[in-house]
C-alpha positions as a Markdown table, in Angstrom:
| # | Residue | x | y | z |
|---|---|---|---|---|
| 1 | Met | -41.8 | -69.2 | -21.9 |
| 2 | Pro | -43.1 | -67.3 | -18.8 |
| 3 | Ala | -40.5 | -65.8 | -16.5 |
| 4 | Thr | -39.6 | -67.7 | -13.3 |
| 5 | Ile | -39.3 | -66.2 | -9.9 |
| 6 | Lys | -36.4 | -66.8 | -7.6 |
| 7 | Ser | -36.8 | -66.0 | -3.9 |
| 8 | Thr | -34.0 | -64.9 | -1.5 |
| 9 | Asn | -35.3 | -67.5 | 0.9 |
| 10 | Leu | -35.8 | -71.3 | 0.3 |
| 11 | Asn | -39.0 | -71.1 | 2.2 |
| 12 | Pro | -40.3 | -67.7 | 1.3 |
| 13 | Pro | -42.5 | -66.0 | 3.9 |
| 14 | Arg | -45.5 | -63.9 | 3.0 |
| 15 | Gln | -43.1 | -60.9 | 2.8 |
| 16 | Ser | -40.0 | -61.6 | 0.6 |
| 17 | Val | -37.6 | -60.2 | -2.0 |
| 18 | Leu | -38.2 | -61.7 | -5.4 |
| 19 | Ile | -35.9 | -61.5 | -8.5 |
| 20 | Leu | -37.2 | -62.3 | -11.9 |
| 21 | Ile | -34.3 | -64.3 | -13.4 |
| 22 | Asp | -35.7 | -65.6 | -16.7 |
| 23 | Ala | -37.2 | -62.3 | -17.9 |
| 24 | Pro | -35.3 | -60.3 | -20.5 |
| 25 | Leu | -32.2 | -58.6 | -19.1 |
| 26 | Ser | -33.7 | -55.2 | -19.5 |
| 27 | Ser | -36.7 | -56.1 | -17.3 |
| 28 | Arg | -35.1 | -58.1 | -14.5 |
| 29 | Ser | -35.8 | -56.4 | -11.2 |
| 30 | Ser | -36.0 | -57.1 | -7.4 |
| 31 | Arg | -39.4 | -56.9 | -5.9 |
| 32 | Tyr | -40.9 | -57.1 | -2.4 |
| 33 | Thr | -44.3 | -58.7 | -1.8 |
| 34 | Tyr | -46.3 | -57.7 | 1.2 |
| 35 | Arg | -49.9 | -57.4 | 2.5 |
| 36 | Phe | -51.4 | -54.1 | 3.5 |
| 37 | Asp | -55.0 | -53.4 | 4.5 |
| 38 | Gly | -55.9 | -57.0 | 3.6 |
| 39 | Lys | -54.5 | -56.8 | 0.1 |
| 40 | Gln | -51.5 | -58.5 | -1.5 |
| 41 | Lys | -49.1 | -55.9 | -3.0 |
| 42 | Arg | -45.7 | -55.8 | -4.6 |
| 43 | Leu | -43.1 | -53.1 | -4.4 |
| 44 | Ala | -40.3 | -52.8 | -7.0 |
| 45 | Leu | -36.9 | -52.4 | -5.3 |
| 46 | Gly | -34.9 | -51.6 | -8.4 |
| 47 | Pro | -33.4 | -53.2 | -11.6 |
| 48 | Tyr | -31.3 | -56.3 | -11.1 |
| 49 | Pro | -28.3 | -56.4 | -11.0 |
| 50 | Asp | -27.9 | -52.6 | -10.9 |
| 51 | Val | -29.5 | -52.8 | -7.4 |
| 52 | Thr | -27.6 | -55.5 | -5.6 |
| 53 | Leu | -29.3 | -58.1 | -3.5 |
| 54 | Lys | -27.9 | -56.4 | -0.3 |
| 55 | Glu | -29.4 | -53.1 | -1.5 |
| 56 | Ala | -32.7 | -54.7 | -2.2 |
| 57 | Arg | -32.7 | -56.2 | 1.3 |
| 58 | Asp | -32.0 | -52.8 | 2.7 |
| 59 | His | -35.0 | -51.3 | 0.7 |
| 60 | Arg | -37.1 | -54.2 | 2.0 |
| 61 | Glu | -36.2 | -53.4 | 5.6 |
| 62 | Asn | -37.2 | -49.8 | 5.0 |
| 63 | Ala | -40.5 | -51.0 | 3.7 |
| 64 | Lys | -41.0 | -53.2 | 6.7 |
| 65 | Arg | -40.5 | -50.3 | 9.0 |
| 66 | Ala | -43.1 | -48.4 | 7.1 |
| 67 | Leu | -45.5 | -51.3 | 7.5 |
| 68 | Arg | -44.9 | -51.4 | 11.2 |
| 69 | Ala | -45.7 | -47.7 | 11.4 |
| 70 | Gly | -49.0 | -48.4 | 9.5 |
| 71 | Val | -47.8 | -46.8 | 6.3 |
| 72 | Asp | -48.2 | -48.4 | 2.9 |
| 73 | Pro | -44.6 | -48.6 | 1.4 |
| 74 | Ser | -46.0 | -47.9 | -2.1 |
| 75 | Asp | -47.7 | -44.8 | -0.9 |
| 76 | Gln | -44.5 | -43.8 | 1.0 |
| 77 | Arg | -42.4 | -44.1 | -2.1 |
| 78 | Arg | -45.0 | -42.2 | -4.2 |
| 79 | Thr | -44.9 | -39.3 | -1.6 |
| 80 | Glu | -41.1 | -39.3 | -1.6 |
| 81 | Arg | -41.0 | -39.1 | -5.4 |
| 82 | Glu | -43.4 | -36.2 | -5.4 |
| 83 | Ala | -41.4 | -34.5 | -2.7 |
| 84 | Gly | -38.3 | -35.0 | -4.7 |
| 85 | Arg | -39.8 | -33.5 | -7.8 |
| 86 | Ala | -41.1 | -30.5 | -5.8 |
| 87 | Ser | -37.6 | -30.1 | -4.3 |
| 88 | Arg | -35.9 | -30.1 | -7.7 |
| 89 | Ala | -38.4 | -27.5 | -8.9 |
| 90 | Ile | -37.2 | -25.1 | -6.1 |
| 91 | Thr | -34.1 | -23.8 | -7.8 |
| 92 | Phe | -31.6 | -21.2 | -6.7 |
| 93 | Arg | -33.0 | -18.8 | -9.3 |
| 94 | Leu | -36.6 | -19.2 | -8.0 |
| 95 | Val | -35.7 | -18.3 | -4.4 |
| 96 | Gly | -33.3 | -15.6 | -5.5 |
| 97 | Asp | -36.0 | -13.9 | -7.6 |
| 98 | Glu | -38.4 | -14.1 | -4.6 |
| 99 | Leu | -35.8 | -12.5 | -2.4 |
| 100 | Leu | -35.4 | -9.7 | -4.9 |
| 101 | Glu | -39.2 | -9.1 | -5.0 |
| 102 | Lys | -39.2 | -9.1 | -1.1 |
| 103 | Lys | -36.6 | -6.3 | -1.1 |
| 104 | Lys | -38.7 | -4.3 | -3.5 |
| 105 | Arg | -41.8 | -4.6 | -1.3 |
| 106 | Glu | -39.7 | -3.5 | 1.7 |
| 107 | Gly | -38.9 | -0.3 | -0.2 |
| 108 | Lys | -35.2 | -0.8 | -0.7 |
| 109 | Ala | -33.5 | 1.9 | -2.8 |
| 110 | His | -33.5 | 1.4 | -6.5 |
| 111 | Arg | -29.7 | 1.4 | -6.5 |
| 112 | Thr | -29.6 | -1.4 | -3.9 |
| 113 | Ile | -32.1 | -3.5 | -5.9 |
| 114 | Glu | -30.0 | -3.1 | -9.0 |
| 115 | Lys | -26.8 | -4.2 | -7.2 |
| 116 | Val | -28.6 | -7.3 | -5.8 |
| 117 | Arg | -30.0 | -8.1 | -9.2 |
| 118 | Trp | -26.6 | -7.8 | -10.8 |
| 119 | Leu | -24.9 | -10.1 | -8.2 |
| 120 | Leu | -27.8 | -12.6 | -8.5 |
| 121 | Asp | -27.4 | -12.6 | -12.3 |
| 122 | Leu | -23.7 | -13.5 | -11.8 |
| 123 | Ala | -24.6 | -16.3 | -9.5 |
| 124 | Tyr | -27.3 | -17.6 | -11.8 |
| 125 | Val | -24.8 | -18.5 | -14.5 |
| 126 | Asp | -23.5 | -21.5 | -12.4 |
| 127 | Leu | -26.2 | -22.0 | -9.8 |
| 128 | Gly | -29.5 | -20.6 | -11.2 |
| 129 | Asp | -31.2 | -23.7 | -12.5 |
| 130 | Arg | -29.9 | -26.1 | -9.8 |
| 131 | Pro | -32.2 | -27.2 | -6.9 |
| 132 | Leu | -31.4 | -25.1 | -3.8 |
| 133 | Arg | -31.3 | -28.1 | -1.5 |
| 134 | Asp | -28.7 | -29.9 | -3.7 |
| 135 | Leu | -26.2 | -27.1 | -3.7 |
| 136 | Ser | -23.1 | -27.7 | -1.6 |
| 137 | Ala | -20.3 | -25.4 | -0.3 |
| 138 | Ala | -18.1 | -26.8 | -3.2 |
| 139 | Asp | -20.7 | -25.8 | -5.8 |
| 140 | Val | -20.9 | -22.2 | -4.4 |
| 141 | Leu | -17.1 | -22.0 | -4.1 |
| 142 | Ser | -16.7 | -23.0 | -7.8 |
| 143 | Ala | -19.1 | -20.2 | -8.9 |
| 144 | Leu | -17.2 | -17.7 | -6.7 |
| 145 | Arg | -13.8 | -18.8 | -8.0 |
| 146 | Thr | -15.0 | -18.0 | -11.5 |
| 147 | Ile | -15.5 | -14.4 | -10.5 |
| 148 | Glu | -12.3 | -14.3 | -8.4 |
| 149 | Ser | -10.2 | -15.7 | -11.3 |
| 150 | Arg | -11.1 | -12.5 | -13.3 |
| 151 | Gly | -9.5 | -10.4 | -10.5 |
| 152 | His | -12.9 | -9.2 | -9.2 |
| 153 | Leu | -12.2 | -9.9 | -5.6 |
| 154 | Glu | -14.6 | -7.4 | -4.1 |
| 155 | Thr | -17.4 | -8.6 | -6.4 |
| 156 | Ala | -16.7 | -12.2 | -5.3 |
| 157 | Lys | -17.0 | -11.2 | -1.7 |
| 158 | Arg | -20.3 | -9.4 | -2.2 |
| 159 | Met | -21.6 | -12.2 | -4.4 |
| 160 | Arg | -20.9 | -14.7 | -1.5 |
| 161 | Ser | -22.9 | -12.4 | 0.8 |
| 162 | Thr | -25.9 | -12.3 | -1.6 |
| 163 | Ile | -25.8 | -16.1 | -2.1 |
| 164 | Ser | -25.9 | -16.4 | 1.6 |
| 165 | Glu | -29.0 | -14.2 | 1.7 |
| 166 | Val | -30.7 | -16.5 | -0.8 |
| 167 | Phe | -30.0 | -19.6 | 1.4 |
| 168 | Arg | -31.1 | -17.9 | 4.6 |
| 169 | Tyr | -34.3 | -16.8 | 2.9 |
| 170 | Gly | -34.7 | -20.4 | 1.7 |
| 171 | Ile | -34.3 | -21.7 | 5.3 |
| 172 | Ala | -36.8 | -19.2 | 6.6 |
| 173 | Thr | -39.3 | -20.4 | 4.0 |
| 174 | Ala | -38.6 | -24.1 | 4.7 |
| 175 | Arg | -37.0 | -24.7 | 1.3 |
| 176 | Ala | -33.4 | -25.1 | 2.4 |
| 177 | Asp | -31.8 | -26.9 | 5.2 |
| 178 | Asn | -28.5 | -25.0 | 5.7 |
| 179 | Asp | -26.4 | -22.1 | 4.3 |
| 180 | Pro | -23.3 | -23.7 | 2.7 |
| 181 | Thr | -21.6 | -20.3 | 2.4 |
| 182 | Leu | -20.8 | -20.4 | 6.2 |
| 183 | Ala | -18.2 | -23.1 | 5.4 |
| 184 | Leu | -16.5 | -20.7 | 2.9 |
| 185 | Arg | -15.3 | -18.1 | 5.4 |
| 186 | Gly | -11.7 | -17.5 | 4.6 |
| 187 | Ala | -11.8 | -19.5 | 1.3 |
| 188 | Leu | -11.7 | -16.4 | -0.9 |
| 189 | Val | -8.9 | -14.0 | -1.5 |
| 190 | Ala | -9.5 | -11.0 | 0.7 |
| 191 | Pro | -9.7 | -7.7 | -1.3 |
| 192 | Thr | -7.3 | -5.0 | -0.3 |
| 193 | Val | -9.2 | -2.3 | 1.6 |
| 194 | Thr | -8.6 | 1.1 | 0.0 |
| 195 | His | -9.7 | 4.2 | 1.9 |
| 196 | Arg | -10.9 | 7.2 | 0.0 |
| 197 | Ala | -8.3 | 9.9 | -0.4 |
| 198 | Ala | -8.7 | 12.8 | 2.0 |
| 199 | Ile | -6.7 | 15.7 | 3.4 |
| 200 | Val | -7.0 | 15.6 | 7.2 |
| 201 | Asp | -4.4 | 18.3 | 8.3 |
| 202 | Arg | -5.6 | 21.8 | 8.9 |
| 203 | Lys | -3.0 | 23.6 | 6.7 |
| 204 | Gly | -3.6 | 21.2 | 3.8 |
| 205 | Phe | -7.3 | 21.5 | 4.1 |
| 206 | Gly | -7.0 | 25.3 | 4.2 |
| 207 | Gly | -5.0 | 25.1 | 0.9 |
| 208 | Leu | -7.7 | 23.0 | -0.6 |
| 209 | Leu | -10.4 | 25.6 | 0.3 |
| 210 | Arg | -8.3 | 28.4 | -1.2 |
| 211 | Ala | -8.0 | 26.3 | -4.4 |
| 212 | Leu | -11.8 | 25.8 | -4.5 |
| 213 | Asp | -12.3 | 29.6 | -4.1 |
| 214 | Gly | -10.3 | 30.1 | -7.3 |
| 215 | Phe | -12.1 | 27.3 | -9.3 |
| 216 | Glu | -13.2 | 28.8 | -12.6 |
| 217 | Gly | -15.5 | 25.9 | -13.9 |
| 218 | Gln | -19.2 | 25.5 | -13.8 |
| 219 | Pro | -20.9 | 27.4 | -10.9 |
| 220 | Ser | -22.9 | 24.3 | -9.8 |
| 221 | Thr | -19.7 | 22.2 | -9.6 |
| 222 | Lys | -17.9 | 24.9 | -7.6 |
| 223 | Ala | -20.9 | 25.3 | -5.3 |
| 224 | Ala | -21.1 | 21.5 | -4.8 |
| 225 | Leu | -17.4 | 21.3 | -3.8 |
| 226 | Leu | -17.6 | 24.2 | -1.4 |
| 227 | Leu | -20.8 | 22.8 | 0.2 |
| 228 | Ser | -19.1 | 19.4 | 0.4 |
| 229 | Ala | -16.4 | 21.0 | 2.5 |
| 230 | Leu | -18.9 | 22.9 | 4.7 |
| 231 | Leu | -21.6 | 20.3 | 5.2 |
| 232 | Phe | -19.6 | 17.0 | 4.7 |
| 233 | Gln | -22.5 | 14.9 | 3.4 |
| 234 | Arg | -22.1 | 12.0 | 1.0 |
| 235 | Pro | -21.6 | 13.2 | -2.6 |
| 236 | Gly | -24.7 | 11.4 | -3.9 |
| 237 | Glu | -26.8 | 13.0 | -1.3 |
| 238 | Leu | -25.6 | 16.5 | -2.2 |
| 239 | Arg | -25.4 | 16.2 | -6.0 |
| 240 | Ala | -29.0 | 15.2 | -6.4 |
| 241 | Ala | -30.4 | 17.8 | -4.0 |
| 242 | Ala | -33.6 | 19.5 | -5.1 |
| 243 | Trp | -34.3 | 23.1 | -4.3 |
| 244 | Asp | -37.5 | 22.2 | -2.3 |
| 245 | Glu | -35.2 | 20.3 | 0.2 |
| 246 | Phe | -33.6 | 23.6 | 1.3 |
| 247 | Asp | -35.4 | 25.9 | 3.8 |
| 248 | Leu | -33.1 | 28.9 | 3.6 |
| 249 | Asp | -35.2 | 30.9 | 6.1 |
| 250 | Glu | -35.0 | 28.2 | 8.7 |
| 251 | Ala | -31.4 | 27.3 | 7.7 |
| 252 | Val | -32.1 | 23.6 | 7.3 |
| 253 | Trp | -31.5 | 21.1 | 4.5 |
| 254 | Thr | -33.7 | 18.0 | 4.8 |
| 255 | Ile | -32.5 | 15.0 | 2.7 |
| 256 | Pro | -35.3 | 12.6 | 1.9 |
| 257 | Ala | -35.0 | 9.0 | 3.1 |
| 258 | Glu | -34.8 | 7.5 | -0.4 |
| 259 | Arg | -31.5 | 9.2 | -1.0 |
| 260 | Met | -30.0 | 8.4 | 2.3 |
| 261 | Lys | -27.8 | 5.3 | 2.7 |
| 262 | Met | -29.6 | 4.3 | 5.9 |
| 263 | Arg | -33.1 | 5.0 | 4.4 |
| 264 | Lys | -33.9 | 7.6 | 7.0 |
| 265 | Pro | -34.5 | 11.3 | 6.4 |
| 266 | His | -31.6 | 13.4 | 7.5 |
| 267 | Ala | -31.7 | 17.1 | 8.5 |
| 268 | Val | -28.5 | 19.2 | 8.1 |
| 269 | Pro | -28.2 | 22.6 | 9.8 |
| 270 | Leu | -27.0 | 25.3 | 7.3 |
| 271 | Pro | -24.3 | 27.8 | 8.6 |
| 272 | Arg | -24.2 | 31.3 | 7.3 |
| 273 | Gln | -21.5 | 30.5 | 4.8 |
| 274 | Ala | -23.6 | 27.7 | 3.3 |
| 275 | Leu | -26.7 | 29.9 | 3.1 |
| 276 | Ala | -24.7 | 32.5 | 1.1 |
| 277 | Ile | -23.5 | 29.9 | -1.4 |
| 278 | Leu | -27.0 | 28.5 | -1.8 |
| 279 | Arg | -28.6 | 31.9 | -2.4 |
| 280 | Asp | -26.0 | 32.8 | -5.0 |
| 281 | Leu | -26.5 | 29.4 | -6.7 |
| 282 | Lys | -30.3 | 29.8 | -6.6 |
| 283 | Ala | -30.1 | 32.9 | -8.8 |
| 284 | Ile | -28.4 | 30.6 | -11.4 |
| 285 | Thr | -30.2 | 27.3 | -11.2 |
| 286 | Gly | -33.3 | 28.2 | -9.1 |
| 287 | Arg | -35.7 | 27.9 | -12.1 |
| 288 | Gly | -35.1 | 24.2 | -12.3 |
| 289 | Lys | -35.8 | 21.4 | -9.8 |
| 290 | Leu | -32.2 | 20.5 | -9.1 |
| 291 | Ala | -29.8 | 22.7 | -7.2 |
| 292 | Phe | -26.8 | 21.2 | -9.0 |
| 293 | Pro | -27.8 | 20.4 | -12.6 |
| 294 | Gly | -25.3 | 19.1 | -15.1 |
| 295 | Ile | -23.8 | 21.3 | -17.9 |
| 296 | Gly | -26.4 | 22.7 | -20.3 |
| 297 | Gln | -29.3 | 21.6 | -18.1 |
| 298 | Thr | -30.4 | 25.0 | -16.6 |
| 299 | Pro | -33.9 | 25.6 | -17.9 |
| 300 | Arg | -34.6 | 28.7 | -20.0 |
| 301 | Glu | -37.8 | 30.6 | -20.6 |
| 302 | Gly | -40.2 | 28.4 | -22.5 |
| 303 | Arg | -37.7 | 25.5 | -22.7 |
| 304 | Pro | -38.3 | 23.1 | -19.8 |
| 305 | Ile | -36.0 | 20.1 | -19.8 |
| 306 | Val | -35.5 | 16.9 | -17.8 |
| 307 | Gln | -32.6 | 17.6 | -15.5 |
| 308 | Arg | -29.8 | 15.3 | -14.3 |
| 309 | Pro | -27.5 | 16.2 | -11.5 |
| 310 | Ile | -23.7 | 16.6 | -11.9 |
| 311 | Ser | -21.9 | 13.4 | -11.4 |
| 312 | Glu | -19.3 | 12.4 | -8.8 |
| 313 | Asn | -16.9 | 12.1 | -11.6 |
| 314 | Thr | -17.5 | 15.8 | -12.4 |
| 315 | Met | -16.5 | 16.7 | -8.8 |
| 316 | Asn | -13.5 | 14.5 | -8.8 |
| 317 | Ala | -12.4 | 15.8 | -12.2 |
| 318 | Ala | -12.6 | 19.3 | -10.8 |
| 319 | Leu | -10.3 | 18.3 | -8.0 |
| 320 | Arg | -7.8 | 16.9 | -10.6 |
| 321 | Arg | -8.0 | 20.2 | -12.5 |
| 322 | Leu | -7.0 | 22.0 | -9.3 |
| 323 | Gly | -4.0 | 19.8 | -9.0 |
| 324 | Tyr | -5.1 | 17.2 | -6.4 |
| 325 | Ala | -4.3 | 13.7 | -7.5 |
| 326 | Gln | -6.6 | 10.7 | -7.1 |
| 327 | Asp | -4.6 | 9.5 | -4.0 |
| 328 | Glu | -4.7 | 13.0 | -2.4 |
| 329 | Met | -8.3 | 14.0 | -2.4 |
| 330 | Ser | -11.7 | 12.8 | -3.5 |
| 331 | Ala | -15.3 | 14.1 | -3.4 |
| 332 | His | -16.1 | 11.6 | -0.7 |
| 333 | Gly | -12.9 | 12.7 | 1.2 |
| 334 | Phe | -14.5 | 15.9 | 2.6 |
| 335 | Arg | -16.3 | 13.7 | 5.1 |
| 336 | Ala | -13.1 | 12.2 | 6.4 |
| 337 | Ser | -11.5 | 15.7 | 6.5 |
| 338 | Ala | -14.3 | 17.1 | 8.6 |
| 339 | Ser | -14.6 | 14.1 | 10.9 |
| 340 | Thr | -10.9 | 14.0 | 11.7 |
| 341 | Ile | -10.6 | 17.8 | 12.4 |
| 342 | Leu | -13.8 | 17.9 | 14.4 |
| 343 | Asn | -12.8 | 15.0 | 16.5 |
| 344 | Glu | -9.3 | 16.4 | 17.0 |
| 345 | Ser | -10.7 | 19.7 | 18.2 |
| 346 | Gly | -12.1 | 18.0 | 21.3 |
| 347 | Leu | -14.9 | 20.6 | 21.4 |
| 348 | Trp | -17.8 | 18.3 | 20.2 |
| 349 | Ser | -19.1 | 15.0 | 21.4 |
| 350 | Pro | -18.3 | 12.0 | 19.2 |
| 351 | Asp | -22.1 | 11.2 | 19.1 |
| 352 | Ala | -22.9 | 14.7 | 17.6 |
| 353 | Ile | -20.2 | 14.2 | 15.0 |
| 354 | Glu | -21.5 | 10.8 | 14.1 |
| 355 | Ala | -25.1 | 12.2 | 13.9 |
| 356 | Ala | -23.9 | 15.0 | 11.6 |
| 357 | Leu | -22.2 | 12.4 | 9.3 |
| 358 | Ala | -25.5 | 10.4 | 9.2 |
| 359 | His | -23.8 | 7.3 | 10.5 |
| 360 | Gln | -26.4 | 4.7 | 11.7 |
| 361 | Glu | -26.6 | 4.1 | 15.4 |
| 362 | Arg | -27.1 | 0.4 | 15.9 |
| 363 | Asp | -29.3 | 0.8 | 19.0 |
| 364 | Ala | -32.7 | 2.0 | 18.0 |
| 365 | Val | -33.5 | 3.7 | 21.4 |
| 366 | Arg | -30.1 | 5.4 | 21.4 |
| 367 | Arg | -30.7 | 6.4 | 17.7 |
| 368 | Ala | -34.0 | 8.1 | 18.5 |
| 369 | Tyr | -32.4 | 9.8 | 21.6 |
| 370 | Ala | -29.5 | 11.1 | 19.5 |
| 371 | Arg | -31.7 | 12.7 | 16.9 |
| 372 | Gly | -33.2 | 15.0 | 19.5 |
| 373 | Lys | -30.4 | 15.5 | 22.0 |
| 374 | Phe | -27.6 | 16.4 | 19.5 |
| 375 | Trp | -29.5 | 18.8 | 17.2 |
| 376 | Asp | -28.7 | 21.9 | 19.1 |
| 377 | Glu | -25.1 | 20.8 | 19.4 |
| 378 | Arg | -25.0 | 20.1 | 15.7 |
| 379 | Val | -26.2 | 23.6 | 14.8 |
| 380 | Arg | -23.4 | 25.1 | 17.0 |
| 381 | Met | -20.9 | 22.7 | 15.6 |
| 382 | Gly | -22.0 | 23.4 | 12.0 |
| 383 | Gln | -21.4 | 27.1 | 12.4 |
| 384 | Trp | -18.1 | 26.5 | 14.3 |
| 385 | Trp | -16.9 | 24.3 | 11.4 |
| 386 | Ala | -17.8 | 26.9 | 8.8 |
| 387 | Asp | -15.9 | 29.5 | 10.8 |
| 388 | Glu | -13.0 | 27.2 | 11.2 |
| 389 | Cys | -12.9 | 26.6 | 7.4 |
| 390 | Asp | -12.6 | 30.4 | 7.0 |
| 391 | Ala | -9.8 | 30.3 | 9.6 |
| 392 | Met | -8.0 | 27.4 | 7.9 |
| 393 | Arg | -8.0 | 29.4 | 4.6 |
| 394 | Met | -5.7 | 31.9 | 6.3 |
| 395 | Leu | -3.2 | 29.2 | 7.3 |
| 396 | Arg | -0.1 | 29.1 | 5.1 |
| 397 | Ser | 2.6 | 26.4 | 5.0 |
| 398 | Ser | 5.8 | 27.3 | 6.7 |
| 399 | Ser | 7.8 | 25.7 | 4.0 |
């Protein structure tokens, strides 16, 4: 027996909602008949009774609005379905991988790329295969809570920042509407800020310098520690230094951009004391590329090897051997020591000290101005600091 059709109106107009009521249960549906471009058409509004009569009427009204705008409701639905499929194909992983490739093209440091890749891989576990537009603040928070529950508070904080980058890149490329991480400010447990240990009083620092003078370990480790005290650059920038970066005649060490935190080359004036250390060290390690090669990596005649620099752990371990605990002094702490004592002296402008520390000036014009203006002051300050280190060696505790 053929299926009968029930109208939602006793006198159905040309455009109406129809329900097939005598058809098998699995095929019953609400439909809307209409005319477009002179042709009779029918639009399925959804299975009945899963889609209620009220919902069917709402769908019909949407279709009528499309008709008034000169759009075929069937074509509109087809377009919406295709857009939905395309949107579901734009996953968090897809946009995250694109962001990572963008950072590579921008020349970001290998270490930076690896950190972002690691944080993205953590986020991909819960968010990777989900459509970017479908993700809510609650979804992101759930992924972050997983990391936070393991006690990795700093990682969760950095992961939130990386997820935010993905959403902002998605917004910029018209594939996301908002950044749900903005709603999560304050939702995570804040990690405790721990400052790197440093000795910042003159007598204490003088005692450290005397201890370094008496260090009996590897010459490259001793030289790295002494130069850290004199030049106060970041440990990674010093440890990986190559001999061709040093111009001992002009008394300048030029650190290439790829090894600088701010991705800009940085020139360091070399005081007399630093030049003496470097010349002594060059007699030991000068046949190789690196100034501070690890143990057993100094090339010998006819035996070239691939060198690796000493590690920051090597420098910190040397400080422990000298009796300085982890909460007393660290390889990175030489920067804080120099910064504090230089600022307390009142002899040097804060801008020159910041330039010597290679801290990034936010204003681009001011940054360019500082590079030229403070070089002469930095040269004088570098020699004063080296002389002051010699003077601090002579200080003895009154206790």
